[in-house]
N, C-alpha and C positions, 0 to 999 in steps of 0.2 A: 520510399518505404516508411511505413508508420513506425512510431517508436513508443514502446511501453517502458516507463521508468519504474523500477522497483527500488524503493528507499527503505532500508531496514536497519534495525538494531537487534543483533542476535547474540546476546551474552550467555545463553543457556542451550543445552541440548534440545529442549522443547521448542524454543524460538527458531533454532536452526532447522528442525524438522518441519516446522510451519513454513519457513521460507522455501525449503525444498519442495513441499507440496504445491505452493503457489507457482513456483518456477516450472514444475512438471506440467501444470495446467497451461501456463503461458506458452510453453514450448510444444503444445499439442500439434501433432503432424497435420491435423485438419485445418489449422490456422496458418495461412500463408501471408506474407507481406508485412510481418511485424518483427522488428528488431527489439529484443528484450535487453535492456540495459540495467544492470544490477549495481547499485551503489550502497555502500555502508553509509548510514546516516551522518557519520562524522566526516565523510569525504564527498558526499553529494553536494552539488553546487548549483548556483543560479543558471549557468549555461546548460547543465544537465536538464534542469526543469524546463527551461525555455524551449528546448528541443523536443520535449515530450508531447505525445498526443493523448496520453493517459498515464496515470500513476497509481501504483499500489504502495501503501505505507504499512510497515510492520514494526511493532513495538511491544516490549513488555510493559505491564502496568507496574510502575515503581512508586510505592508510597502514595497510591491513589492518583497517579498522574502518568503521562507518557514518559518515556525515557528521556534523560537529559540530552542524549545524542539526537533524538528526533526533534526535540525542542530547539537544539542548536541549528539543525537544518532549517526549521521554520524561521528562526531568528535571522538567519543569513539570506533567506530567499524571499521573505514576506514582501518587503517594499520593492526590491528590485524586480520581482516577477509578478506582483499582484495584477497590474493592468494587463499584462500580456498573456496571463494564464486564466483569465476569467472564462468560466464555462468548461474548464478542464475536467474530464471525468476522472474520478478517483475512487479507490476502494481501500479498505483498512482491515488489518487483522491485529489482534491484541491477545497476549497471553498474560494471565495473572494467577497467582497462587490461590487467591480467595475472591478477588473482585476485579473487574475491568471497567466499571462504570465511569470513574473519574478520567481515566485515560481516553476512553471513547469520547466522552463529552468534550475534553480539551482539544482533541484532534478535529472533531466535527466543528467546533467553534472557530478554530483557525481556518479550516477549509472554507467555511461559510464566509468568513471575512475576506478570503481571497476570491470569493465568488466561484468556487469550484462546484461541480455537480457530483453528488454522491451517486455512483453508478450501481452499487449494490449495498445492502446492509452490511455492517461490519461482521466479520467472523471473530467471535470472542471465545476463548477457551480458558477455563479455570481448571487448574490441576493437570492431570495427565491427558495427553492427546489420544483421542479415540479414532477408530476407522471412519466414523461419520464426520469427525472434525477434519481429517485428512481429505475426505471427499469434498467437503465444503470449501476448503482452502484451494484444492485443485480447480474447482469450479470458479472460485474467485479469480484465480490467475487466468483461466481461459476466457471468461466473459470480459474481463478488463482488457485483455489483449484484443478481443474483438472490438471493444469500445475505442481502442486506439485507431482502429480502421474506420470508426464511425458506424459500427454495426452493434446493435443491441440484442441480437439473437443469441440465445444460449446454445452452445454446441451440443 
């Protein structure tokens, strides 16, 4: 069975809603053969990452950067997993009150250093979550679950 790893930091109601939308998409009934593993960024580990066939990363934008929790995940997995996860499809969602640019840039830079493949453009939300944002997050979860199967077709 393929495995989608969702690594998130959800300190606010908005980031929690974003995570829930991603998970709804990943658990779409039309997608079979994918186990969705959800880990808080502070508890996600190298073994979790090494067993993943695709990964979704979720973070708030804090002071122009990704959360410290997601940074800790990268600090602990970068060297132990870099060689064995090259080519891993990944997707990203970020929430910020006013800007997400720095957080997106930081995650993309680290993922590039790990030779991961960005499967979809990031879903970024500033301010309140809209219905269109929820739909984009649902799709992000669904298509990244398909990527875990090695399928790039949108459901």
